[in-house]
N, C-alpha and C positions, 0 to 999 in steps of 0.2 A: 493818447490812445486809450480806448476803453474796451476791455475784455468782459463780455456780458454773459451771465448765466452759466458759467462753467462750474464743474464740480472740482473744488479746490483742495489740493493736497499740499498744505503749506509747509510741511516738515517741522511744524511746531505743535499743532494739535494732531492727535492720533487719528481722529475721525474726520473724513472729508466733509465739506459743506458747500452749498451752492451760494455763490456771491459774484460780485463784479470786482474787477481790478482796474483802477485808474492809474495810468502811467503818465507822468508829466516831467518834462526836462530830463528824461532818461532814468527817473527814479519812480518807485512805487509811491504814489501820493495818497491813495485811499484804497481800502478794501471794505466792501459793504454792499448794500442794495440800493437800487434807484440812484446810482451815481450819475453825475452830469456827463453827457456825451461830448467828449472833446476829441478832435482829430478823428483818426480812423476808428471805426467801431467793428469789433470782431465778435460775432455771435458764437459762443462756445457751448451752447445748450446741448446737453447729452454727451459732452466731451470732458476729458479729464485734464486739469490744469496743474502743472508742477513748476517748482523753481527750476531754473536752468541747472542741469546736472553738473556736478563738480568732480574732478578726478584729483586724488591726493598724491598720485605718484605715476608719472609717465615720462616718456622721452619725446613727446610730440614736438615736431619742429626742429629737433636735433638729430633724429635718426630718419633719414630721407625715405620717401615713398618710392619704391621701384628703382632704387639706386643702390649701387654697391658702396665701396669705400668712399667715393667722392661725396656721397650724401650722408655719411655717418660722421657726426661731429660731437659725439657725446662722451667719448673716452679719450684720455691722454695716456699714452703708453710709455712715456719717457721718464716719468718720475712718480714714485709711489705716493707721494704727498703733494697735492697741488691745490691748497685752499685758495690760492690767489686767482684761480680761474672762475669766470663768471658765465653762467648759462646764457645770459642775454647776448653774449658775443657770438654764440653759435646758432641761436634760434632763427629759423627761416619761416617767416609768416606765409610765404607763397608756396610752401610744400603742400601738395594736394591733400595730405592727411589732415591738415588743420581744417580745411573746408568740410571734409567728410565728417569730422567730429562735430562741428557746429550744426550741420544739417540733421544730425541724429539727436540733437538736444544737449550735447555736452558743451556748455557755454564758458566754463572756466576750468583751467587745468594748472596743476603744479608740475613743472617740467624742468629737466636739468640733466646733469651728468649721470653716466652709468656707474657701474660698481667695480670697475677695474682697479680703482685706486683706494688705498686705505683712507685717505682724505682726498676728496675729488673737487671741491669747489662749491660755489653758492648757486642755489636754485632760484627760480622765478615763478610767479603766478601770473598768468595771462588770460585774457579773453580770447576766444577762438575766432575772432573776426578782425580784419585789418590788414594793412600792407606794411606797416612799420612797427616793429616790436616795441619801440619806445611809447607808442600810442596805445598799445594793447596791454601794457603792464598794469596789473592790479597792485602788485607789491614786489619789490626787489631790494634786498634779498629776502627770501623766506626761510632759508635753512642752509646749513653747511652739510653737504653730502659726505658720508663716510661709508665704508663697507667692511664687513667681517665675512668669514667663511671662505668658500672655494674660489671666488673670482679673483681677489687680490693674490691668493696663493698661485693660481694658474697663470695670471698675467705677469707676475713679478718673481716667479720661482727661480729664474736665472739672474735676478737682479737684487738678491738679498732679502726676499720675502717668501719663504717657502712653508711657513707653518702658521697656524692660527695665533699662537702666542706672539709671533713676530708682527703680524698685522695689528694686534692689540698694542704692542709696544710702539709701533709707528704712530698710532693715533695718540697714545699717551705722550709720546715724545713731542709731537706737534703742539699738543695742549700745554705741556710744561714749558716749552720754549716761548710760546705766546704769552703765558702767564708771567714769566720772568720779564719778557720784553715790555709788557703792559705796566708792570710794577716800576720798572726803570723809567719808562716814559712819564708815568704819573708823578714819580718822585722828582723828575727834572722840571716839571711844570713848564713855565715859559722860557726857561733857559735852554736855548737850542744847543749850546755847547755841552750840556750834560745829557742830552737825549741819546739813546742808543742809536747805532747806525740803522738807517731805514731798512725795514725788512717787509716786503709786500706780503709774504706768507703770514707772518705774525700779525700784520695789520688786518688781514682778512679774518683772522681768528678772534679778534677783539670783540665783535658783536656776540660771539658765542659765549665768551667769558663774562660778558656783561648781561647775559640772559636776554639779549635783544632778539636772537634767533636760536633755534635748537640745533643740536646735532641730529641729522636725518640718517639713521644707521640701517643699512641693508643687512638683514639677518634672517636666515631661513631656519637653521637648526636651533633646537631649544637651548643648547649651550651658548650659541652665538647671541641669541636674544638676551640671555642673562648676563653675558659679558658686556653687552651694550648698556644695560642698566647699571652694572657694576662701575663702568668707566664714568658714566654720567654722575653717579653718586660721588665718586672719588674727586671729581673736579667741580662738583656743584653746578652743573649746566643743565639746560633744558634738553629734552630728548623726544624724538619720534622714532618709532620702529617700523621699518619697511619690509613687507612680505610676510613675516611672522608665520611661516609655513607650518612649523611644528607647535604653534601657539596652543592648539587644542590639547596637546600633551602636558602642558604646564599651565592650563587655564586657572587652576586654583592659586598659583603664584602670581600670574599676571593680573588677576582680579584685585590684587592688593595695590595696583598702580593705575587707578582710574584717570590720573592726571597725565598719563603717557598715551598720546594718540597712537593707534596701531592701524597700519594699512595692510590689508590682507589680499594676497594674490601675486601674480596672475594664476588663476586656477584652471582656466580653460586651455590647458596645454598638457603635453606629455611630461612625465618626470624625467627631464633631460639630463639630470646629474644627480649624484649621490644624495646631496642634501635636500632633494625634493621628494625622496622616496615615500614620505608620510603625508604628501599633499592630499588635502581633502576639502570638498565643498562644505563640509560641516563646520570648518574652522571659524568662519565669521559669526555664525549663530552661537557656537559654543562660547566664544569670547564675549559676545554681546550679553549673553545670559550670565556670564561671570562678572559683569559690571564694567567691562572695558569699553573705551570709545573706539568703535570700529569703523573703518572705511574699507570699501571694496574697490580694488584697482584692476586696471587692465595691464599696467606696465607697458602700454603701447610703445612700440609696435609689436610686442610679444603677443598681445591680443589687440586687434584693431580697435581704436578708440571708440568707434561708433557702437561697439557691443557692450559698453559699460553697464547699461541698464539690464541687458540680458544676463550679465554675470550676477547682478543682484537677484534676478529671477531664479537663477540656478542655485544660489545660496538659500533662497526661500524654499525651493524644492527639497533642499537637504535640511530643513528644519529652522531656518532663521525666521523670526517673526516679521511679518510684512512691514510694519512701521520701522523696525530696526533696519531692514533692507533699504527702505526709502531714505532714512537718515544716512545710511552708509554711502550714498551717492549724491548727497545734498549738503546738509548742515555739518555732518561729521568731517568730511574732507575739507570743507571750508574752515572749520576750526583747526584741523590738522595743518593747513597751509597758512593760518593766521590771517584769513581774509573774511571771516564770518561777519564782520561789521558791514560788509558790502554784498555778499552773495550767500547762497546756500539755503535760503528760506524765503517764503513770500511774506514779507513784513513791510509796513510803511517805513519809508526812508532808505530801503535797500535798493540796489540797482534793478532796473527794469529788465531782468533776465527771466523769461517765462517760456515754457514749452507747453504746447497743447497737443494732446494725443486723442486719437480715436482708438479705443481699446487700451489695454494696459501696456506700458513700456516694458514690463517685466515678462511679457509673453511674446512669442515670435510673430504673432499676427497683429500686434499693436503698431499703429501707424503714427509717426511723428508728423503732424500736419502743419504746425506753425512753430517757428522758433523766433523769439524776440530777444535781442541782446542790446543792452543799454537803451531800451525803449524803441529800438528800430527793428522792424520785421525783416529778417534776412531770407 
């Protein structure tokens, strides 16, 4: 497939440029001018060409569209710590919201468990096209979901978790048990008789302890954000922070941690609980200016997935630099999810995920005319 004469916003260079994109075998083969016409030719003259948009934090495919309890498979309410649970086992590719996301240009998402549990389980990154989740997977697992703040308190207040310090204890306790389990397992080596009794919870935490995946910590309030950083330091593990609602209040502190990806949102909602009272559209821009790696999120279905780019536009309206806003729905969330080697920018060798707009995706009159995923026009 050849996309000709489009104005390319590659999420690498700040200024757009006019060029062609050749996609071969599902990958971007060349970007330049006067490229050979192979397969379908799309004339994008006068139109804007972007990488497929990427969401760093949502529950797409796990929280059903237009369905009540039967369609909601993203929270487990029977155990405050469930690291052994895998998002892949709840994801429904045929949920209508997956197709809606794709048609709006959101081609890759990080999706998984909600925030009811102190430790909730592993997340996945998927493309938004397909009928079988195993064929849609970009990476599994990408992170271990954890949560601080009001949600675990509310969901487990009658089951021994009624305060922030208790939630932090439950996360630490799970990490400590897994650390001891791993030490015994490694000390035993190949001697099966010396190995600790098999524990699926501890097994699930091993990739976190080995820094293969990060803790993905839900934190709205400033104190919760800093607790997440404190715990990650204590156990020497990787960390991403999700929501970061009061991040603008401590931007000077968070700017010291450019290595910690931060996913901001959902902001297009009412402040529905106490810890959201300082929600602001200025947060993504303030954190980006402070040197943080910022992604903008819908947390779908909190905000419908198809409005991801509009959320970036509203952040721009509140002061975020346009290029920072573009990166916040492309390359930054790809880095956040650990899939930037495949998606998030228009570069040779990456997946052929391309969206073509007439007008700006950051404005309400922008029209998503063409969506290409894995080199196939959908």
